[in-house]
NUNU-73648 format. One record per residue (C-alpha): x, y, z; residue number from 1. Coordinates in steps of 0.5 Angstrom, whole numbers, padded with zeros to 4 digits. Each point is the difference from the previous one (the first is absolute). Example, Ala and Ser with C-alpha at 12.3 -4.5 7.8 and 13.67 -1.06 7.14 Angstrom:
    px    py    pz dose
  0025 -0009  0016    1
  0002  0007 -0002    2
REM end
This chain:
    px    py    pz dose
 -0096 -0236 -0113    1
 -0002 -0006 -0005    2
 -0005 -0005  0004    3
  0003 -0007  0000    4
 -0006 -0002 -0003    5
  0001  0003 -0007    6
  0007 -0004  0000    7
  0002 -0007 -0001    8
  0003 -0001  0007    9
  0006 -0006  0001   10
 -0002 -0005  0005   11
  0005  0002  0004   12
 -0002  0007  0001   13
 -0006 -0002  0004   14
  0000  0004  0006   15
  0003  0006 -0003   16
 -0004  0006  0003   17
  0001  0005 -0006   18
  0001  0000 -0007   19
  0003  0005 -0005   20
 -0001  0003 -0006   21
  0006 -0002 -0006   22
  0006  0004  0002   23
  0003  0005 -0005   24
  0003 -0004 -0007   25
 -0002 -0006  0002   26
 -0002 -0002 -0007   27
  0007  0002 -0002   28
  0004 -0004  0005   29
 -0005 -0005  0004   30
 -0002 -0004 -0005   31
  0005 -0005  0000   32
  0004 -0002  0006   33
  0007  0002  0001   34
  0003 -0006  0001   35
 -0002 -0005 -0005   36
 -0002 -0007  0000   37
  0006 -0005  0002   38
  0004  0006  0002   39
  0002  0002  0007   40
  0001  0007  0000   41
 -0001  0006 -0005   42
  0004  0001 -0006   43
  0003  0007  0002   44
 -0001  0005  0006   45
 -0001  0006 -0005   46
 -0005 -0004 -0004   47
 -0006  0005  0001   48
 -0005 -0006  0001   49
  0004 -0003  0006   50
  0000  0007  0003   51
 -0007  0001 -0001   52
 -0002 -0007  0003   53
  0005  0001  0006   54
 -0004  0006  0002   55
 -0006 -0004  0000   56
  0003 -0005  0004   57
  0003  0004  0005   58
 -0008  0004  0001   59
 -0002 -0007  0000   60
  0005 -0002  0006   61
 -0003  0006  0004   62
 -0006 -0001 -0001   63
  0000 -0007  0003   64
  0004  0002  0006   65
 -0005  0005  0002   66
 -0006 -0003 -0001   67
  0003 -0006  0003   68
  0002  0004  0006   69
 -0007  0004  0000   70
 -0003 -0006  0001   71
  0003 -0002  0006   72
  0000  0008  0002   73
  0007 -0003  0003   74
  0007 -0001 -0004   75
  0006  0005 -0003   76
 -0002  0002 -0008   77
  0004  0007  0000   78
  0008 -0003  0000   79
 -0002 -0005 -0006   80
 -0004  0005 -0004   81
  0007  0005 -0001   82
  0004 -0006 -0002   83
 -0006 -0004 -0005   84
  0003  0003 -0006   85
  0007 -0003  0001   86
 -0004 -0007  0002   87
 -0004 -0001 -0006   88
  0007  0002 -0004   89
  0003 -0005  0003   90
 -0005 -0005 -0002   91
 -0001  0002 -0007   92
  0008  0000 -0001   93
 -0002 -0008  0003   94
  0003  0001  0007   95
 -0004 -0003  0005   96
  0005 -0003  0006   97
 -0002  0007  0004   98
  0002  0001  0006   99
 -0001  0005  0005  100
  0002  0004  0007  101
 -0007  0003  0001  102
 -0005 -0005  0003  103
 -0005  0006  0000  104
  0000 -0001 -0008  105
 -0003 -0007  0001  106
 -0007  0002 -0003  107
  0004  0003 -0007  108
  0003 -0007  0000  109
 -0005 -0004  0001  110
 -0004  0004 -0005  111
  0006 -0001 -0005  112
  0000 -0008  0001  113
 -0008  0001 -0001  114
  0001  0002 -0007  115
  0005 -0005 -0002  116
 -0005 -0005  0002  117
  0005 -0003  0006  118
 -0006  0000  0005  119
 -0004 -0005 -0004  120
  0005 -0004  0004  121
 -0003  0001  0007  122
 -0008  0001 -0003  123
  0000  0007 -0001  124
 -0002  0001 -0008  125
 -0004  0007  0001  126
  0001  0007  0002  127
 -0006 -0002  0006  128
  0004 -0006  0002  129
  0006  0004  0000  130
 -0004  0006  0005  131
 -0003 -0005  0004  132
  0006 -0004  0002  133
  0004  0005  0001  134
  0003  0001  0007  135
 -0004 -0006  0002  136
  0003 -0007  0003  137
  0002 -0004 -0005  138
  0000  0005 -0005  139
  0004  0006 -0002  140
  0004  0002  0006  141
  0000  0007  0002  142
  0008  0000 -0002  143
  0003 -0004 -0005  144
  0001 -0008  0001  145
  0004 -0004 -0004  146
 -0006 -0005  0000  147
 -0004  0004 -0005  148
  0001 -0003 -0006  149
  0005  0004 -0005  150
  0003  0004  0006  151
  0007 -0002  0001  152
  0001  0003  0008  153
 -0003  0002  0006  154
  0000  0007  0002  155
 -0002  0004  0006  156
  0005  0003  0004  157
  0004  0005 -0004  158
  0007  0000 -0002  159
  0000 -0008 -0002  160
 -0002 -0001 -0007  161
  0006  0001 -0003  162
  0003 -0007  0003  163
 -0005 -0003 -0004  164
  0002  0003 -0006  165
  0007 -0001  0001  166
 -0001 -0007  0001  167
 -0004 -0001 -0006  168
  0005  0003 -0004  169
  0006 -0004  0003  170
 -0004 -0007 -0001  171
 -0003  0003 -0007  172
  0005  0003 -0004  173
 -0003  0003 -0007  174
 -0006  0001  0004  175
 -0002  0007  0002  176
 -0002  0001  0007  177
 -0003  0007  0001  178
 -0001  0003  0007  179
 -0004  0006  0001  180
  0002  0003  0006  181
 -0004  0006  0003  182
  0003  0007  0002  183
 -0003  0000  0007  184
  0003 -0008  0001  185
  0007  0004 -0003  186
  0001  0002  0007  187
  0001 -0007  0003  188
  0008 -0001  0001  189
  0000 -0007 -0003  190
 -0002  0001 -0007  191
  0006  0004 -0003  192
  0005 -0004  0005  193
 -0003 -0007 -0003  194
  0000  0003 -0007  195
  0007  0002  0001  196
  0003 -0007  0004  197
 -0003 -0004 -0006  198
  0003  0005 -0006  199
  0007 -0001  0003  200
  0000 -0008  0001  201
 -0004 -0001 -0006  202
  0002  0005 -0005  203
 -0002 -0004 -0006  204
 -0008 -0001  0002  205
 -0003  0006 -0002  206
 -0007 -0002 -0003  207
 -0003  0003  0007  208
 -0003  0006 -0002  209
 -0002  0004  0006  210
 -0006  0005 -0002  211
 -0001  0007  0005  212
 -0006  0002  0001  213
  0001  0007  0001  214
 -0007  0003  0002  215
  0002  0005  0005  216
 -0004 -0003  0006  217
  0001 -0006  0005  218
 -0006 -0002  0003  219
 -0002  0006  0005  220
  0004  0006 -0003  221
  0005  0002 -0005  222
  0005 -0005 -0002  223
  0007  0001  0003  224
  0003  0000 -0007  225
 -0005  0005 -0002  226
  0004  0006 -0001  227
  0006 -0003 -0003  228
  0001  0003 -0007  229
  0000 -0005 -0006  230
  0008  0001  0000  231
  0001 -0001  0007  232
 -0005 -0007 -0001  233
  0005 -0002 -0006  234
  0006  0001  0004  235
 -0003 -0004  0006  236
 -0001 -0006 -0004  237
  0007  0001 -0004  238
  0003  0001  0006  239
 -0002 -0007  0003  240
  0003 -0003 -0006  241
 -0005  0000 -0005  242
  0003  0001 -0007  243
 -0007  0002 -0004  244
 -0006  0005  0003  245
 -0005  0000 -0005  246
 -0005  0005  0003  247
 -0007  0003 -0003  248
 -0003  0006  0004  249
 -0008  0001 -0002  250
  0001  0007  0001  251
  0003  0001 -0006  252
 -0006 -0002 -0004  253
 -0004  0004  0004  254
 -0005  0005 -0004  255
 -0005  0001  0006  256
  0004  0004  0004  257
  0000 -0005  0007  258
  0004  0004  0005  259
  0006 -0003  0003  260
  0005 -0005 -0002  261
 -0004 -0006  0000  262
 -0006 -0001 -0005  263
 -0006 -0004 -0002  264
  0001 -0003 -0007  265
 -0008 -0002 -0001  266
 -0001  0008  0001  267
  0004  0002 -0007  268
 -0003  0000 -0006  269
 -0001 -0006 -0005  270
  0006  0002 -0004  271
  0004  0001  0006  272
 -0002 -0007  0003  273
  0002 -0003 -0006  274
  0007  0003  0001  275
  0001 -0001  0007  276
 -0002 -0008 -0001  277
  0005  0000 -0006  278
  0006  0003  0004  279
 -0002 -0005  0006  280
  0000 -0006 -0005  281
  0006  0002 -0004  282
  0004  0001  0007  283
 -0003 -0007  0003  284
  0003 -0003 -0007  285
  0006  0003  0001  286
  0001 -0001  0007  287
 -0002 -0007 -0001  288
  0005 -0002 -0006  289
  0006  0004  0005  290
 -0002 -0005  0005  291
  0001 -0006 -0004  292
  0006  0002 -0004  293
  0004  0001  0006  294
 -0001  0007  0003  295
 -0002  0001  0007  296
 -0006  0005 -0001  297
 -0006  0003  0003  298
 -0006  0003 -0003  299
 -0004  0006  0004  300
 -0007  0003 -0002  301
 -0001  0006  0003  302
 -0008  0000  0000  303
 -0005  0003  0006  304
 -0003 -0005  0005  305
 -0007 -0001 -0001  306
  0000  0001 -0007  307
 -0006 -0002 -0003  308
 -0004 -0002  0006  309
 -0004  0003  0005  310
  0005  0005  0003  311
  0007  0002  0000  312
  0006  0000  0004  313
  0000 -0003  0007  314
 -0008  0000  0000  315
  0000 -0005 -0006  316
  0005 -0005  0004  317
 -0006 -0004  0003  318
 -0008  0000  0000  319
 -0004  0001  0007  320
 -0007 -0003  0002  321
 -0004  0004 -0004  322
  0004  0000 -0006  323
 -0005 -0004 -0004  324
 -0002 -0001 -0007  325
 -0005  0004  0002  326
  0004  0007  0002  327
  0000  0005 -0004  328
  0007  0001 -0002  329
  0001 -0008 -0001  330
 -0005  0000 -0005  331
  0002  0007 -0004  332
  0008 -0004  0000  333
 -0003 -0006 -0002  334
 -0004  0003 -0006  335
  0006  0004 -0002  336
  0004 -0006  0000  337
 -0006 -0005 -0003  338
  0002 -0004 -0007  339
 -0005 -0002 -0006  340
 -0001 -0007  0000  341
  0004 -0001 -0006  342
  0006  0004  0003  343
 -0001 -0006  0006  344
  0001 -0005 -0005  345
  0006  0003 -0003  346
  0004  0000  0006  347
 -0002 -0006  0002  348
  0002 -0004 -0007  349
  0007  0004  0001  350
  0001 -0002  0007  351
 -0002 -0007 -0001  352
  0005  0000 -0006  353
  0006  0004  0004  354
  0005 -0005  0003  355
 -0002 -0006 -0004  356
 -0006 -0001  0004  357
 -0003  0001  0008  358
  0005  0002  0005  359
 -0003 -0006  0004  360
  0003 -0004 -0006  361
  0006  0003 -0002  362
  0003  0004  0006  363
  0007 -0003  0003  364
 -0004 -0002  0006  365
 -0006 -0004 -0002  366
  0005 -0006 -0001  367
  0005 -0003  0004  368
  0007  0001 -0001  369
  0005 -0006 -0002  370
  0004 -0001  0006  371
  0007 -0004  0000  372
 -0001 -0007  0003  373
  0005  0000  0007  374
  0000 -0008  0000  375
  0001 -0001  0007  376
  0004  0005  0004  377
  0007 -0002  0003  378
 -0002  0000  0008  379
  0005 -0001  0005  380
 -0002 -0004  0006  381
  0004  0002  0006  382
  0001 -0006  0005  383
 -0005  0002  0007  384
  0005  0002  0006  385
  0007  0001 -0005  386
  0003  0007 -0001  387
 -0004  0006  0000  388
 -0002  0003 -0007  389
 -0003  0007 -0003  390
 -0007 -0001 -0003  391
  0001  0005 -0005  392
  0006 -0002 -0003  393
 -0003 -0007  0000  394
 -0006  0003 -0004  395
  0005  0004 -0004  396
  0003 -0006 -0003  397
 -0007 -0002 -0003  398
 -0002  0007 -0002  399
  0006  0000 -0004  400
 -0002 -0006 -0003  401
 -0006  0002 -0002  402
  0003  0006 -0003  403
  0004 -0004 -0004  404
 -0005 -0004 -0003  405
 -0006  0005 -0001  406
  0003  0006 -0003  407
 -0006  0004  0001  408
  0001  0000  0007  409
  0002  0006  0004  410
  0002  0001  0007  411
 -0001  0007  0003  412
  0003  0002  0006  413
  0001  0008  0003  414
  0005 -0002  0006  415
  0004 -0004 -0003  416
  0001 -0007 -0001  417
  0007 -0001  0003  418
 -0003  0003  0007  419
 -0005 -0005  0000  420
  0004 -0006  0000  421
 -0002 -0001 -0008  422
  0006  0002 -0003  423
  0000 -0006 -0004  424
 -0006  0002 -0004  425
  0005  0006 -0002  426
  0005 -0005 -0002  427
 -0004 -0005 -0004  428
 -0005  0005 -0004  429
  0004  0007  0001  430
 -0003  0007  0002  431
 -0002  0004 -0006  432
  0004  0006 -0001  433
  0003  0004 -0006  434
  0007 -0001  0003  435
  0003 -0007  0000  436
  0004  0000  0006  437
  0001 -0008  0002  438
  0002  0003  0008  439
 -0007  0001  0001  440
 -0003 -0005 -0005  441
 -0003  0005 -0005  442
 -0001  0000 -0007  443
 -0005  0003 -0005  444
 -0004 -0006 -0002  445
 -0001 -0003  0007  446
 -0007 -0003  0004  447
  0001  0004  0007  448
 -0003  0007  0000  449
  0003  0004  0006  450
 -0003  0007  0000  451
 -0001  0004  0006  452
 -0007  0000  0000  453
 -0005 -0006  0003  454
 -0005  0003 -0004  455
  0004 -0002 -0006  456
  0002 -0006  0002  457
 -0007 -0002  0002  458
 -0003  0002 -0006  459
  0004 -0003 -0005  460
  0000 -0006  0004  461
 -0007 -0001  0001  462
 -0002  0003 -0007  463
  0004 -0005 -0003  464
 -0004 -0005  0004  465
 -0006  0002 -0002  466
  0001  0000 -0007  467
  0002 -0007  0000  468
  0008  0000  0002  469
  0003 -0003  0006  470
  0004  0005  0005  471
  0003  0001  0006  472
  0000  0007  0005  473
  0005  0000  0005  474
  0000  0005  0006  475
  0002  0001  0007  476
 -0006 -0001  0004  477
  0000  0007  0002  478
  0000  0004 -0005  479
 -0005 -0004 -0005  480
 -0006  0004  0002  481
  0002  0005 -0005  482
 -0001 -0006 -0006  483
 -0007 -0003  0003  484
 -0005  0005 -0003  485
  0002 -0003 -0007  486
  0001 -0007  0003  487
 -0007  0000  0003  488
 -0003  0003 -0006  489
  0002 -0006 -0004  490
 -0002 -0005  0005  491
 -0007  0002  0000  492
  0000  0000 -0008  493
  0003 -0007  0000  494
 -0006 -0002  0005  495
 -0005  0001 -0006  496
  0004  0000 -0006  497
 -0003 -0005 -0005  498
  0006 -0004 -0002  499
  0006 -0002  0004  500
  0006  0003  0001  501
  0007 -0001  0004  502
 -0001  0002  0008  503
  0003  0006  0001  504
  0005 -0002  0006  505
  0004  0004  0005  506
  0007 -0001  0004  507
  0000  0004  0006  508
  0006 -0001  0004  509
  0005  0004  0005  510
 -0006  0001  0005  511
  0000  0004  0006  512
  0003 -0006  0005  513
  0006  0001 -0005  514
  0001  0007  0000  515
  0002  0002  0007  516
  0006  0004 -0001  517
 -0004  0004 -0006  518
 -0006  0002  0006  519
 -0007  0002 -0001  520
  0000  0002 -0007  521
  0002 -0007 -0003  522
 -0005 -0003  0005  523
 -0007  0000 -0003  524
 -0003 -0007  0000  525
 -0007  0004  0001  526
  0000 -0002 -0008  527
 -0002 -0007  0002  528
 -0007  0003  0002  529
 -0001  0002 -0007  530
  0001 -0007 -0002  531
 -0004 -0002  0006  532
 -0006  0004 -0003  533
  0001 -0003 -0006  534
  0000 -0007  0002  535
 -0008  0000 -0001  536
  0000  0003 -0007  537
  0001 -0007 -0001  538
  0006  0000 -0005  539
  0005  0002  0004  540
  0005 -0004  0004  541
  0005  0003  0005  542
  0005 -0006  0001  543
  0005  0000  0005  544
  0005 -0006 -0001  545
  0003 -0003  0006  546
  0007 -0001 -0003  547
  0005  0000 -0007  548
 -0004 -0007 -0001  549
 -0007  0003  0001  550
  0001  0006 -0004  551
  0002 -0004 -0006  552
 -0006 -0004  0000  553
 -0004  0006  0001  554
  0003  0003 -0007  555
 -0001 -0006 -0003  556
 -0008 -0001  0002  557
  0000  0008 -0002  558
  0002 -0001 -0007  559
 -0005 -0005 -0001  560
 -0006  0004  0002  561
 -0004  0005 -0004  562
 -0004  0006  0001  563
  0003  0001  0007  564
  0004  0005  0005  565
  0005 -0003  0003  566
  0005  0003  0005  567
  0006 -0004  0003  568
  0003  0003  0007  569
  0007 -0003  0002  570
  0006  0002  0003  571
  0007  0001 -0003  572
  0003 -0002  0006  573
  0003 -0008  0001  574
 -0005 -0004  0004  575
 -0001 -0007  0001  576
 -0003 -0005 -0004  577
 -0007 -0002  0003  578
 -0004 -0004 -0006  579
  0000 -0004 -0005  580
 -0002  0002 -0007  581
 -0006 -0005  0001  582
 -0002  0003  0007  583
  0000  0007 -0003  584
 -0004 -0003 -0007  585
 -0006 -0002  0007  586
  0001  0007  0003  587
 -0002  0003 -0007  588
 -0006 -0004  0000  589
 -0002  0000  0007  590
  0003  0007  0002  591
  0005 -0003  0005  592
  0004 -0005  0002  593
  0002 -0003  0007  594
  0008  0000  0001  595
  0001 -0002  0007  596
 -0004 -0003  0006  597
  0001 -0001  0008  598
 -0004 -0004  0004  599
 -0003  0002  0007  600
 -0005  0001  0005  601
 -0003  0006 -0005  602
  0001  0001 -0007  603
  0002  0007 -0002  604
 -0001  0001 -0008  605
  0005  0006 -0004  606
 -0003  0002 -0006  607
  0006  0003 -0003  608
  0000  0005 -0006  609
  0007  0002 -0003  610
  0007 -0004  0001  611
  0004  0004  0004  612
 -0006  0001  0006  613
  0001 -0008  0001  614
  0007  0001  0003  615
 -0003  0002  0007  616
 -0006 -0005 -0001  617
  0004 -0005  0001  618
  0004  0002  0006  619
 -0007  0001  0003  620
 -0002 -0006 -0002  621
  0006 -0003  0004  622
 -0001  0004  0006  623
 -0008 -0002  0000  624
  0003 -0008 -0001  625
  0005  0001  0006  626
 -0007  0002  0004  627
 -0004 -0006 -0002  628
 -0004  0004 -0005  629
  0000 -0003 -0007  630
  0000  0004 -0007  631
 -0001  0000 -0007  632
  0003  0005 -0005  633
 -0004  0000 -0006  634
  0004  0005 -0006  635
 -0006  0004 -0004  636
  0002  0000 -0007  637
 -0006  0002 -0003  638
 -0005  0003  0004  639
 -0006  0001 -0005  640
 -0001 -0007  0000  641
 -0002  0000  0007  642
 -0006  0005  0000  643
 -0007 -0004 -0001  644
 -0003  0000 -0007  645
 -0005  0005  0002  646
  0005  0006  0002  647
  0003  0000 -0007  648
 -0003  0003 -0007  649
  0004 -0007 -0003  650
 -0006 -0001 -0004  651
  0000  0006 -0003  652
  0007  0000 -0003  653
  0002 -0003 -0007  654
  0004 -0006  0001  655
 -0003 -0001  0007  656
  0003 -0004  0005  657
 -0005 -0003  0006  658
  0005 -0004  0003  659
  0000  0002  0007  660
  0001 -0004  0006  661
 -0006 -0004  0003  662
 -0002  0001  0007  663
  0002 -0007  0001  664
  0008  0002 -0003  665
 -0001  0006  0004  666
 -0001 -0004  0006  667
  0006 -0005 -0001  668
  0005  0006 -0001  669
 -0002  0005  0006  670
 -0003 -0005  0005  671
  0003  0002  0006  672
 -0001  0003  0008  673
  0002  0007 -0003  674
  0002  0003 -0006  675
  0005  0006 -0001  676
  0000  0003 -0007  677
  0007  0003 -0001  678
  0003  0004 -0006  679
  0005  0005 -0001  680
 -0005  0004 -0004  681
 -0007  0002  0000  682
 -0004 -0004  0005  683
 -0006  0001 -0006  684
  0004 -0006 -0003  685
 -0002 -0004  0006  686
 -0008  0001 -0001  687
 -0002 -0006 -0003  688
  0003 -0004  0006  689
 -0003  0005  0005  690
 -0007 -0001 -0004  691
  0000 -0007  0000  692
  0004 -0002  0007  693
 -0005 -0002  0006  694
  0006  0000  0005  695
  0002  0005  0005  696
  0005  0004 -0005  697
  0004  0006 -0001  698
  0004  0004 -0005  699
  0007  0002  0000  700
  0002  0005 -0006  701
  0004  0006 -0002  702
 -0001  0007  0003  703
  0005  0005 -0002  704
  0007  0000 -0002  705
  0006  0003  0003  706
  0008  0000 -0002  707
  0003 -0007  0004  708
  0006 -0004 -0001  709
 -0003 -0006 -0002  710
 -0006 -0004 -0002  711
 -0001 -0002  0008  712
  0000  0006  0002  713
 -0005  0003 -0005  714
 -0005 -0006  0002  715
  0001  0001  0008  716
 -0002  0007 -0001  717
 -0006 -0002 -0004  718
 -0001 -0006  0005  719
  0001 -0005 -0004  720
  0004 -0004  0005  721
  0000 -0007  0003  722
 -0001  0003  0007  723
 -0006  0004 -0002  724
 -0002 -0007 -0004  725
  0000 -0003  0006  726
 -0003  0004  0005  727
 -0006  0001 -0004  728
 -0001 -0008 -0002  729
  0000 -0001  0008  730
 -0005  0005  0001  731
 -0004 -0002 -0005  732
  0001 -0007  0003  733
 -0002  0003  0007  734
REM end
């Protein structure tokens, strides 16, 4: 090892623990940056200088990843280490819009955007600062976040990154979106399923490039695909619709007789390391060009997990307390990967030039995507007390207008729009399908994405919103749970995003009260617990419009918002019109609106969530009035606004909203002698009201499902009857 004091150390290298001597052939291949001034990529993947400098970049990535994680005795170096060569190759080829499905690769991705100076946008200019702010508040999260300069999307739960890459490819033709897929994560059913659906619907969008990190291990054991032969893996991807499979196996270059099918290229002789790096660089170039020219392609790099870091296999996955910078095997690994100061300078120069500059300035997510001007939506206000209307159908007419005005807009639905009372969306925008069939309003170039996968639907819709375009995810309330993981990931990312982006909007219908004949498999309003918990995040708004007028105003408002997660839950059954547009606008601001009142000696306040649940409440109010007891019926449209400001992390959100209902406003709306909170879903949605009301109070909510002949019968099974409301109100008044 060469002492740092004998080298001219670049300023960004401050904090590096170990420097190495000049590597072999540096005098031949390391004197001039392979990416020339004013250029954004190497001239040729076969240029020996480009290969050599790609090798140096891969070692730099491994070194930074290990030192960063060892600084905190925490984090995950092993998985990224096995794909560092391909990441370095992508950058040297000028491709920086890189996404990952593997949140554990975070320290490697942070190292990547540190090298190209992206992290300077958040005050990280040196290796010391990089290490200091790793896994710290307001620093570099333990798993990837879209708020980090130069990084496109979050990554935590496995099986999600492909959605971001596909959305990016759809919105940015001609730009390559590589996405690394872990062979451990490959066991997630969503990855290949979502690729398959997307490729069927959008066969011409091939500028997404999955890169399989085939390292033989998952977190704690051998990966479930570790026993596949190379041919079997090729067949697997080809069987899932990929036309070109480009595979590089480190074993083919091993001259050190490493045992097993998975080997570490950093242990090869230098000539063989060079040969392997050239193979990776050329393969990456080939795969990228295929993907950008209309061929569905996957790049597979087979190399042992932990290549070049402190341990190998699953043992390299993460660091534990005690795995410090002083630990012998950490010191040994860092010393082996240590670069000379001149090599660090060379790597930094290439990274700065690659892709036209730092990813923090060039990545597609670093600017606001232009949106079509929607003008004024063609709202249709139905007369209060007039004919019953289907709320979802009323919203569907607006959705059709949005899609016809905004060509980027996409609607997704795994359960079928026709079954949700929104077949007018299909009629206006057409289902995307390679087979044209007017019977089903389907054609190859529509805007309605209908794979039978909630994850694929939620994934494309939410990812498109995160990447700057409008979308709508529609689902049966009962089945949306399979799409919630990616939707929650996006809402959390939006809360900390450094730019405004359209909110991710969802329409949930066919609720439990409408699913009597279908039985309990289709009656799962417990999902509302999820949204109720998320309300405290600060940027999540579950909306419950009162009727077909209310749903139009809710959707119009949702489209005007940024960086929020908004769910609209409504029935697909014809129901009475109870509100004007202006009343719903007031309810969106204040949380609720009064629908009706009856005078009496005492007053019972009904705080009602949902549209169908109003039916027995109005009946109960009439019965109480007959007994001389007054009532006020409030429709709770936007429960998030009914929290106290201190209940919600609104001030931690980008695009914050602190417009909570004041104490005086709450007293005005909810004052009474007794309060009954009523919902056909989760009682958790009533929490903000129950927290603030001083009145004697109780809740009526969903209990469990059953097969019934009518909505009234399923409500009765769950205690949601006028008789029960009246009995409880009188007991509380006694």
